[in-house]
Rosetta silent file (secondary structure, phi, psi, omega in degrees, C-alpha in Angstrom):
SEQUENCE: MAHLIDQQQIREALSLAGLSYVEDLNPNLAAQLSIWLSGMLNAPRNLTAIREPEAAIHKHVIEPLAGRHRLIGADLPVPHGPMIDIGSGNGAPGLPFALCEPERASTLLDSRTGAADFLSEIVALLDAPHIGVLRERAELAAHTEVREGFSLAISRAVAPPATALELMVPFLQVGGIAAAWTGELSLAEKHLAAQTAHELGAEITPIDPPEDILVATKIRPTNSRYPRSWNQMRRRPLSPSRIRD
SCORE:     score description
SCORE:     0.000 S_00000001
   1 L     0.000  133.167  179.705   32.730  -64.916  -28.754 S_00000001
   2 L   -74.356  139.999  177.363   34.528  -67.977  -30.096 S_00000001
   3 L  -103.164  124.596  179.942   34.094  -68.693  -33.787 S_00000001
   4 L  -123.695  137.306  176.512   33.796  -72.366  -34.689 S_00000001
   5 L  -118.568  119.997 -176.693   33.594  -73.920  -38.129 S_00000001
   6 L   -92.712  166.633 -174.887   32.383  -77.504  -38.201 S_00000001
   7 H   -62.533  -35.313 -177.147   33.263  -80.207  -40.705 S_00000001
   8 H   -64.860  -38.620  176.277   29.800  -80.278  -42.244 S_00000001
   9 H   -58.734  -41.304 -179.075   30.036  -76.617  -43.251 S_00000001
  10 H   -68.904  -43.829  179.247   33.276  -77.367  -45.031 S_00000001
  11 H   -61.173  -41.446  179.623   31.906  -80.464  -46.757 S_00000001
  12 H   -64.219  -41.165  179.261   28.874  -78.545  -47.990 S_00000001
  13 H   -65.934  -41.243  177.296   31.062  -75.752  -49.367 S_00000001
  14 H   -62.195  -41.178 -179.984   33.333  -78.263  -51.122 S_00000001
  15 H   -63.790  -46.154 -179.953   30.304  -79.968  -52.641 S_00000001
  16 H   -61.328  -31.478 -179.298   28.816  -76.710  -53.929 S_00000001
  17 L   -87.991    0.952 -178.329   32.155  -75.860  -55.530 S_00000001
  18 L    71.608   29.554 -175.145   32.475  -79.274  -57.182 S_00000001
  19 L  -118.584   17.244 -177.456   35.493  -80.120  -55.040 S_00000001
  20 L   -58.341  -26.146 -176.861   34.177  -82.988  -52.921 S_00000001
  21 L   -61.564  -21.035 -177.491   36.737  -85.318  -54.496 S_00000001
  22 H   -64.443  -23.420  177.376   39.547  -83.751  -52.445 S_00000001
  23 H   -69.353  -22.246  175.503   38.298  -85.694  -49.411 S_00000001
  24 H   -69.782  -25.191  179.484   39.212  -88.872  -51.251 S_00000001
  25 H   -76.995  -28.199 -179.183   42.806  -87.646  -51.220 S_00000001
  26 L  -152.444  101.437 -177.716   42.762  -87.189  -47.445 S_00000001
  27 L   -60.221  -19.777 -179.998   39.874  -88.630  -45.388 S_00000001
  28 L   -92.769    6.417 -170.914   40.816  -86.320  -42.481 S_00000001
  29 H   -57.984  -51.350 -176.315   40.674  -83.186  -44.631 S_00000001
  30 H   -61.128  -40.909  179.503   37.394  -81.685  -43.361 S_00000001
  31 H   -65.207  -42.979 -179.451   38.374  -82.222  -39.726 S_00000001
  32 H   -66.883  -42.155  178.087   41.811  -80.678  -40.256 S_00000001
  33 H   -64.347  -35.518  177.787   40.416  -77.688  -42.141 S_00000001
  34 H   -62.030  -44.933  179.360   37.880  -77.172  -39.350 S_00000001
  35 H   -62.696  -45.658 -178.615   40.640  -77.006  -36.730 S_00000001
  36 H   -63.594  -51.454 -177.297   42.703  -74.596  -38.834 S_00000001
  37 H   -65.044  -40.194  178.096   39.869  -72.221  -39.752 S_00000001
  38 H   -63.222  -40.756  176.911   38.454  -72.145  -36.229 S_00000001
  39 H   -64.525  -39.978  179.752   41.915  -71.344  -34.902 S_00000001
  40 H   -64.420  -44.867 -177.139   42.374  -68.633  -37.507 S_00000001
  41 H   -68.265  -20.409  178.860   39.038  -66.946  -36.779 S_00000001
  42 L  -101.433    4.929  177.644   39.868  -66.837  -33.079 S_00000001
  43 L   -89.857  172.073  178.023   43.390  -65.538  -33.648 S_00000001
  44 L   -57.252  153.640 -174.545   44.366  -61.843  -33.792 S_00000001
  45 L   -66.337  -12.844  178.945   42.983  -59.875  -36.724 S_00000001
  46 L   -73.958   -5.819  173.774   46.374  -59.517  -38.359 S_00000001
  47 L   -90.424  -33.327  174.279   45.953  -63.114  -39.564 S_00000001
  48 L  -163.756  140.587  175.182   42.604  -62.458  -41.241 S_00000001
  49 L   -88.222   -8.440 -178.017   40.052  -59.672  -41.280 S_00000001
  50 L   -83.216  127.469 -179.057   37.323  -62.175  -42.149 S_00000001
  51 L  -119.378   -9.952  179.062   35.223  -63.224  -39.168 S_00000001
  52 L   -87.076  127.198 -176.840   32.204  -64.835  -40.839 S_00000001
  53 H   -53.995  -46.098 -177.854   32.587  -68.631  -41.151 S_00000001
  54 H   -62.786  -41.076  179.032   31.069  -68.901  -44.650 S_00000001
  55 H   -66.398  -38.487  179.311   33.275  -66.104  -45.966 S_00000001
  56 H   -65.225  -42.322  178.401   36.351  -67.665  -44.342 S_00000001
  57 H   -61.262  -44.792 -178.453   35.633  -71.050  -45.923 S_00000001
  58 H   -64.626  -47.986 -174.595   35.218  -69.478  -49.340 S_00000001
  59 H   -70.299  -42.916 -169.527   38.307  -67.248  -49.144 S_00000001
  60 H   -99.634  -14.953  178.751   40.732  -69.593  -47.438 S_00000001
  61 H  -116.922  -56.879 -173.425   39.593  -73.046  -48.621 S_00000001
  62 H   -66.322  -46.937  179.955   37.455  -72.866  -51.752 S_00000001
  63 H   -58.537  -50.125  178.159   39.510  -70.240  -53.613 S_00000001
  64 H   -61.547  -43.414 -176.220   42.844  -72.061  -53.097 S_00000001
  65 H   -73.692  -29.223  172.507   41.439  -75.504  -53.870 S_00000001
  66 H   -66.053  -38.395  175.542   39.584  -74.221  -56.943 S_00000001
  67 H   -64.452  -41.918  176.724   42.930  -72.810  -58.091 S_00000001
  68 H   -59.859  -43.186  179.375   44.593  -76.149  -57.429 S_00000001
  69 H   -59.330  -42.259 -179.901   41.872  -77.841  -59.485 S_00000001
  70 H   -68.134  -37.961  177.791   42.542  -75.471  -62.382 S_00000001
  71 H   -62.809  -44.342 -178.931   46.309  -76.057  -62.209 S_00000001
  72 H   -67.113  -36.162 -178.156   45.845  -79.809  -62.330 S_00000001
  73 H   -80.321  -11.590 -179.075   43.348  -79.525  -65.178 S_00000001
  74 L   -73.712  160.918 -178.840   45.552  -77.211  -67.253 S_00000001
  75 L   -85.050   61.925  176.089   47.628  -78.512  -70.115 S_00000001
  76 L  -152.591  147.319 -177.829   50.912  -78.339  -68.228 S_00000001
  77 L   -75.806  125.433  175.713   52.777  -80.826  -66.041 S_00000001
  78 L   -99.651  108.785 -175.947   52.410  -80.126  -62.320 S_00000001
  79 L   -61.256  155.947 -176.333   55.446  -81.732  -60.623 S_00000001
  80 L  -102.371    8.656 -179.279   54.913  -83.956  -57.609 S_00000001
  81 L   -79.874 -166.789 -174.591   57.957  -82.863  -55.591 S_00000001
  82 L   -59.503  149.683  179.900   58.126  -80.535  -52.567 S_00000001
  83 E  -118.997  148.414  173.082   55.947  -77.422  -52.369 S_00000001
  84 E  -131.685  137.503  175.179   56.559  -74.032  -50.730 S_00000001
  85 E  -106.558  114.737 -175.179   54.017  -71.332  -49.885 S_00000001
  86 E   -87.432  124.587 -177.607   55.724  -67.926  -49.937 S_00000001
  87 L    67.035   50.774 -169.464   54.414  -65.446  -47.340 S_00000001
  88 L   -63.439  -31.971  176.359   52.001  -68.016  -45.982 S_00000001
  89 L    60.874 -111.583 -179.982   50.546  -65.754  -43.276 S_00000001
  90 L   -83.137   -3.572  177.628   47.430  -67.508  -41.971 S_00000001
  91 L   114.403  -10.614  179.308   48.203  -70.597  -44.057 S_00000001
  92 L   -98.801  136.421    8.794   46.282  -69.941  -47.270 S_00000001
  93 L   -92.446   -3.333 -170.034   46.752  -71.069  -49.955 S_00000001
  94 H   -64.566  -41.380 -175.451   49.535  -73.425  -48.838 S_00000001
  95 H   -66.172  -45.989  175.347   47.832  -75.314  -46.019 S_00000001
  96 H   -59.429  -40.750  175.628   44.773  -76.447  -48.022 S_00000001
  97 H   -56.555  -51.934 -174.369   47.121  -77.533  -50.831 S_00000001
  98 H   -64.458  -37.958 -178.933   49.332  -79.453  -48.414 S_00000001
  99 H   -69.393  -26.851  176.263   46.444  -81.136  -46.603 S_00000001
 100 H   -73.959  -18.875 -174.289   45.101  -82.399  -49.936 S_00000001
 101 L  -130.768   73.490 -176.546   48.436  -84.027  -50.686 S_00000001
 102 L   -65.206  -10.412  176.620   49.772  -85.757  -47.566 S_00000001
 103 L   -89.415   -7.461 -177.704   52.449  -87.490  -49.665 S_00000001
 104 L  -100.212  121.590  174.125   53.970  -84.158  -50.763 S_00000001
 105 L   -64.304  132.013 -174.902   56.493  -82.486  -48.451 S_00000001
 106 E  -134.333  145.462  179.286   55.349  -78.882  -47.984 S_00000001
 107 E  -125.059  130.581  174.316   56.846  -75.760  -46.423 S_00000001
 108 E  -104.166  114.327 -174.647   54.929  -72.721  -45.183 S_00000001
 109 E  -108.636  128.504  173.760   57.286  -69.746  -45.217 S_00000001
 110 L  -154.830  143.031 -176.424   56.632  -66.463  -43.426 S_00000001
 111 L   -87.117  -15.245 -174.235   58.942  -63.925  -41.817 S_00000001
 112 L   -84.314  131.451 -177.328   56.519  -62.717  -39.148 S_00000001
 113 H   -59.627  -44.579 -178.261   56.878  -64.303  -35.722 S_00000001
 114 H   -61.551  -44.404  179.852   53.136  -64.257  -35.014 S_00000001
 115 H   -66.388  -45.363 -178.848   52.239  -65.919  -38.296 S_00000001
 116 H   -64.047  -39.115  178.125   55.001  -68.528  -38.035 S_00000001
 117 H   -64.601  -43.791  178.105   54.043  -69.362  -34.438 S_00000001
 118 H   -59.723  -47.637 -178.613   50.384  -69.736  -35.425 S_00000001
 119 H   -62.919  -39.994  178.879   51.266  -72.005  -38.344 S_00000001
 120 H   -63.333  -42.036  178.693   53.569  -74.135  -36.185 S_00000001
 121 H   -64.556  -42.628 -179.470   50.850  -74.582  -33.569 S_00000001
 122 H   -65.817  -45.598 -179.862   48.259  -75.509  -36.186 S_00000001
 123 H   -59.568  -38.894  177.695   50.531  -77.993  -37.953 S_00000001
 124 H   -65.247  -41.812  178.820   51.205  -79.675  -34.599 S_00000001
 125 H   -64.169  -34.566 -176.571   47.465  -79.864  -33.850 S_00000001
 126 H   -80.181   -9.328 -176.695   46.759  -81.342  -37.268 S_00000001
 127 L    52.089   56.746 -176.737   49.384  -84.067  -36.848 S_00000001
 128 L  -118.836   80.053 -174.063   50.700  -83.302  -40.324 S_00000001
 129 L   -66.490  -13.956  179.816   54.386  -84.302  -40.315 S_00000001
 130 L   -81.839   -4.428 -178.617   54.740  -83.642  -44.050 S_00000001
 131 E  -109.084  127.420  176.023   54.234  -79.901  -43.449 S_00000001
 132 E  -116.242  158.799  178.687   57.043  -77.715  -42.135 S_00000001
 133 E  -120.761  130.320  179.568   57.121  -74.047  -41.134 S_00000001
 134 E  -121.944  118.588  178.002   60.070  -71.786  -41.952 S_00000001
 135 L   -96.393  103.072 -178.923   60.314  -68.336  -40.348 S_00000001
 136 L  -168.058  154.986  172.659   62.489  -66.279  -42.674 S_00000001
 137 L   -71.743  137.245 -175.498   62.228  -63.548  -45.267 S_00000001
 138 H   -59.973  -41.076 -176.014   61.725  -65.115  -48.688 S_00000001
 139 H   -69.396  -18.674  174.507   64.434  -63.046  -50.362 S_00000001
 140 H   -89.890  -43.393 -179.940   66.937  -64.297  -47.772 S_00000001
 141 H   -59.910  -32.984 -177.922   65.765  -67.925  -47.644 S_00000001
 142 L   -68.392   -9.340  176.910   66.110  -68.164  -51.435 S_00000001
 143 L  -106.981   17.553  177.945   69.877  -67.717  -51.028 S_00000001
 144 L  -111.632 -166.897 -175.412   70.213  -70.618  -48.560 S_00000001
 145 L   -65.677  -14.525  179.461   70.241  -74.393  -48.916 S_00000001
 146 L   -83.760   -6.110  178.171   66.511  -74.468  -49.755 S_00000001
 147 L   -57.420  138.375  179.488   67.112  -72.639  -53.051 S_00000001
 148 L    56.077   30.562 -178.761   65.957  -74.678  -56.060 S_00000001
 149 L  -103.805    7.997 -172.466   64.575  -77.288  -53.672 S_00000001
 150 E  -129.659  150.807  176.798   60.914  -77.207  -54.688 S_00000001
 151 E   -96.174  -21.805 -178.665   58.744  -78.366  -57.549 S_00000001
 152 E  -139.717  127.989  174.848   55.828  -76.060  -56.779 S_00000001
 153 E  -123.401  129.703 -179.514   55.864  -72.536  -55.336 S_00000001
 154 E  -129.553  158.702  176.639   52.614  -70.743  -54.546 S_00000001
 155 E  -162.395  158.751  175.234   51.667  -67.403  -53.007 S_00000001
 156 E  -139.339  121.676  174.391   48.706  -65.097  -52.539 S_00000001
 157 L    55.954   31.019 -178.637   48.894  -61.309  -52.289 S_00000001
 158 L   -80.740  -27.443 -175.919   52.514  -61.490  -51.146 S_00000001
 159 L  -172.808  167.867  171.980   53.734  -58.733  -53.506 S_00000001
 160 L   -55.355  155.369 -171.137   53.029  -57.139  -56.902 S_00000001
 161 H   -50.386  -49.881 -177.698   53.145  -59.747  -59.712 S_00000001
 162 H   -64.368  -39.691  178.097   56.697  -59.147  -60.947 S_00000001
 163 H   -67.023  -39.559  177.544   58.055  -59.052  -57.396 S_00000001
 164 H   -58.580  -42.578  177.996   56.145  -62.210  -56.503 S_00000001
 165 H   -63.309  -42.002  179.726   57.850  -63.993  -59.386 S_00000001
 166 H   -63.002  -32.176  177.503   61.272  -62.779  -58.286 S_00000001
 167 H   -75.741  -34.581 -170.483   60.580  -64.175  -54.828 S_00000001
 168 H   -88.255  -47.495 -169.655   59.170  -67.503  -56.037 S_00000001
 169 H   -59.797  -37.987  179.289   61.113  -68.693  -59.071 S_00000001
 170 H   -60.405  -21.632  178.428   64.542  -69.011  -57.349 S_00000001
 171 H   -76.412  -14.448 -170.959   63.028  -71.623  -55.018 S_00000001
 172 E   -89.311  145.225  165.198   62.085  -73.853  -57.952 S_00000001
 173 E   -73.486  157.429  173.510   63.894  -76.729  -59.570 S_00000001
 174 E   -60.122  130.960 -174.469   64.047  -76.581  -63.359 S_00000001
 175 E    97.687   -9.336 -179.498   60.662  -77.823  -64.528 S_00000001
 176 E   -75.804  164.987 -176.184   58.938  -76.469  -61.442 S_00000001
 177 E  -117.813  134.476  171.083   55.777  -74.372  -61.425 S_00000001
 178 E  -110.067  133.321  179.011   55.148  -70.998  -59.742 S_00000001
 179 E  -134.588  117.750 -178.417   51.524  -69.963  -59.143 S_00000001
 180 E  -118.830  124.750  174.355   50.640  -66.582  -57.651 S_00000001
 181 E   -76.170  106.042 -172.988   47.080  -65.503  -56.836 S_00000001
 182 L  -115.282  -15.241 -165.164   47.248  -61.952  -58.180 S_00000001
 183 L    79.326  170.586 -178.733   43.769  -61.056  -59.363 S_00000001
 184 L   -68.049  139.906 -174.501   43.312  -60.025  -62.993 S_00000001
 185 L  -106.032  152.702  173.231   46.265  -58.060  -64.376 S_00000001
 186 L   -74.884  166.959  177.383   46.483  -55.120  -66.749 S_00000001
 187 H   -59.941  -39.354  178.930   48.257  -55.520  -70.077 S_00000001
 188 H   -64.137  -40.992  179.131   51.238  -53.591  -68.677 S_00000001
 189 H   -66.229  -39.638  178.198   51.401  -55.900  -65.635 S_00000001
 190 H   -63.415  -42.193 -179.739   51.233  -58.980  -67.865 S_00000001
 191 H   -63.285  -46.111  179.337   54.029  -57.614  -70.050 S_00000001
 192 H   -64.254  -40.156  178.571   56.262  -56.861  -67.071 S_00000001
 193 H   -61.417  -42.022  179.719   55.522  -60.295  -65.559 S_00000001
 194 H   -63.841  -42.955  178.577   56.541  -61.997  -68.813 S_00000001
 195 H   -64.436  -41.954  179.630   59.804  -60.014  -68.981 S_00000001
 196 H   -63.998  -46.311  179.236   60.544  -60.756  -65.335 S_00000001
 197 H   -57.320  -43.330  179.922   59.841  -64.464  -65.745 S_00000001
 198 H   -60.342  -44.746 -179.639   62.222  -64.618  -68.725 S_00000001
 199 H   -65.393  -29.284 -178.407   65.031  -62.970  -66.781 S_00000001
 200 L   -86.107   -3.138 -179.547   64.490  -65.403  -63.905 S_00000001
 201 L    91.524   26.174 -178.003   64.679  -68.444  -66.177 S_00000001
 202 E  -132.718  171.207  174.132   60.947  -69.064  -66.485 S_00000001
 203 E  -137.606  143.216  179.504   58.128  -68.549  -68.942 S_00000001
 204 E   -67.252  132.380 -179.749   54.529  -67.578  -68.356 S_00000001
 205 L  -128.737   86.434 -173.832   52.208  -70.559  -68.864 S_00000001
 206 L   -60.991  149.177  172.683   48.606  -69.294  -68.707 S_00000001
 207 L  -112.347  174.610 -176.368   45.787  -71.480  -67.452 S_00000001
 208 L   -58.349  147.526  177.335   42.095  -71.248  -68.313 S_00000001
 209 L   -57.126  158.443    4.586   40.244  -68.048  -67.349 S_00000001
 210 L   -72.450  153.055 -175.417   39.588  -66.257  -65.133 S_00000001
 211 L   -87.657   60.658 -177.680   43.072  -64.794  -65.368 S_00000001
 212 L  -109.229   -0.117  177.128   43.499  -64.299  -61.633 S_00000001
 213 E  -123.979  121.255  178.888   46.384  -66.736  -61.118 S_00000001
 214 E   -89.066  119.805 -175.948   49.782  -65.947  -62.620 S_00000001
 215 E  -119.124  135.898  177.428   51.546  -69.192  -63.566 S_00000001
 216 E  -138.007  144.719  177.545   55.141  -69.625  -64.724 S_00000001
 217 E  -110.961  131.557 -179.209   57.232  -72.696  -65.519 S_00000001
 218 E   -81.436  125.041 -175.539   60.954  -72.679  -64.762 S_00000001
 219 L  -113.523  -10.526  176.683   62.944  -73.679  -67.855 S_00000001
 220 L  -158.456  163.661 -178.693   66.534  -72.938  -66.777 S_00000001
 221 L   -60.417  148.280  178.105   68.475  -72.086  -63.577 S_00000001
 222 L   -85.088  137.517  176.246   67.946  -68.642  -62.092 S_00000001
 223 L   -54.154  138.067 -174.463   70.888  -66.238  -61.973 S_00000001
 224 L   -64.861  -12.555  179.069   72.366  -66.269  -58.453 S_00000001
 225 L   -73.872  -16.965 -177.183   71.816  -62.505  -58.088 S_00000001
 226 L  -104.193  145.956   -2.478   68.055  -63.088  -57.731 S_00000001
 227 L   -75.749  152.524  175.900   66.080  -62.457  -55.676 S_00000001
 228 L   -79.581 -177.387  177.049   67.483  -59.048  -54.826 S_00000001
 229 L   -65.883  158.833 -179.052   66.898  -57.252  -51.536 S_00000001
 230 H   -58.939  -43.394 -179.489   63.328  -56.272  -50.703 S_00000001
 231 H   -61.933  -40.164  177.677   64.091  -52.572  -51.154 S_00000001
 232 H   -64.359  -44.367  179.803   65.573  -53.202  -54.595 S_00000001
 233 H   -64.249  -41.175 -176.541   62.602  -55.286  -55.666 S_00000001
 234 H   -69.730  -40.402 -175.424   60.109  -52.773  -54.319 S_00000001
 235 H   -87.880  -25.272 -172.784   61.789  -49.713  -55.813 S_00000001
 236 L  -136.461   73.360  176.490   63.144  -51.198  -59.029 S_00000001
 237 L   -56.713  147.218  179.132   60.954  -53.955  -60.549 S_00000001
 238 L   -61.057  133.309  178.007   62.736  -55.883  -63.263 S_00000001
 239 L  -153.658  166.377 -177.499   62.249  -54.306  -66.679 S_00000001
 240 L   -52.929  -34.117 -177.041   64.251  -54.170  -69.935 S_00000001
 241 L   -82.098  -12.735 -174.756   66.073  -51.023  -68.772 S_00000001
 242 L  -117.708  -12.659 -175.820   66.901  -52.435  -65.331 S_00000001
 243 L   -57.125  -35.335 -178.114   67.520  -56.125  -65.849 S_00000001
 244 L   -96.607    8.066  179.626   71.219  -55.541  -66.440 S_00000001
 245 L   -62.567    0.000    0.000   71.650  -52.896  -63.703 S_00000001
């Protein structure tokens, strides 16, 4: 059975969440989100395990845009330059962000052929020329010409917090912001994230609770050795005893 999400469902969800204003930023937003979510729900399950329309709207639209609202409302400058979504997968959180800001060049990065093909097809359907899709591993792409080319890097559930930072911060220009949807962290995870951010040339810049989004601001260039290979990051998270390894 085909799953369809209509524009009115999306508008109602935005209204309930206090986010109706985002339609003022892009009058085509509800229609574009409808096309994307309907395509996602009818795609293979490796793009999303959620099949209920209301749950999909909440998880893939409301959560990202509520996070965006909190970033903008926080006492920190959110740069207006290019954005990259690391490990974009089905497109969340990057696609809702990008559709809200049609003047901001945005890149959805994912290494998986199926995900990248889906995102490319959706972007073409949405007629959104400001959004590009890059099929590459993040730790490899960060050592190419796109390194330090973005003002905002976002991700959701792409890796453990410290690893997510190592993947994201090298993409940022100095002054750029990294925001990772991590869920609430333990004290040990927060400590490791702070140490990792420092080594990468960034500092943790918390936003208002709940503490489910890890935010860091880049304050100096990242050492060219980072990010390391995936195996190194997975097996050896940055810590005081390993930073100089």
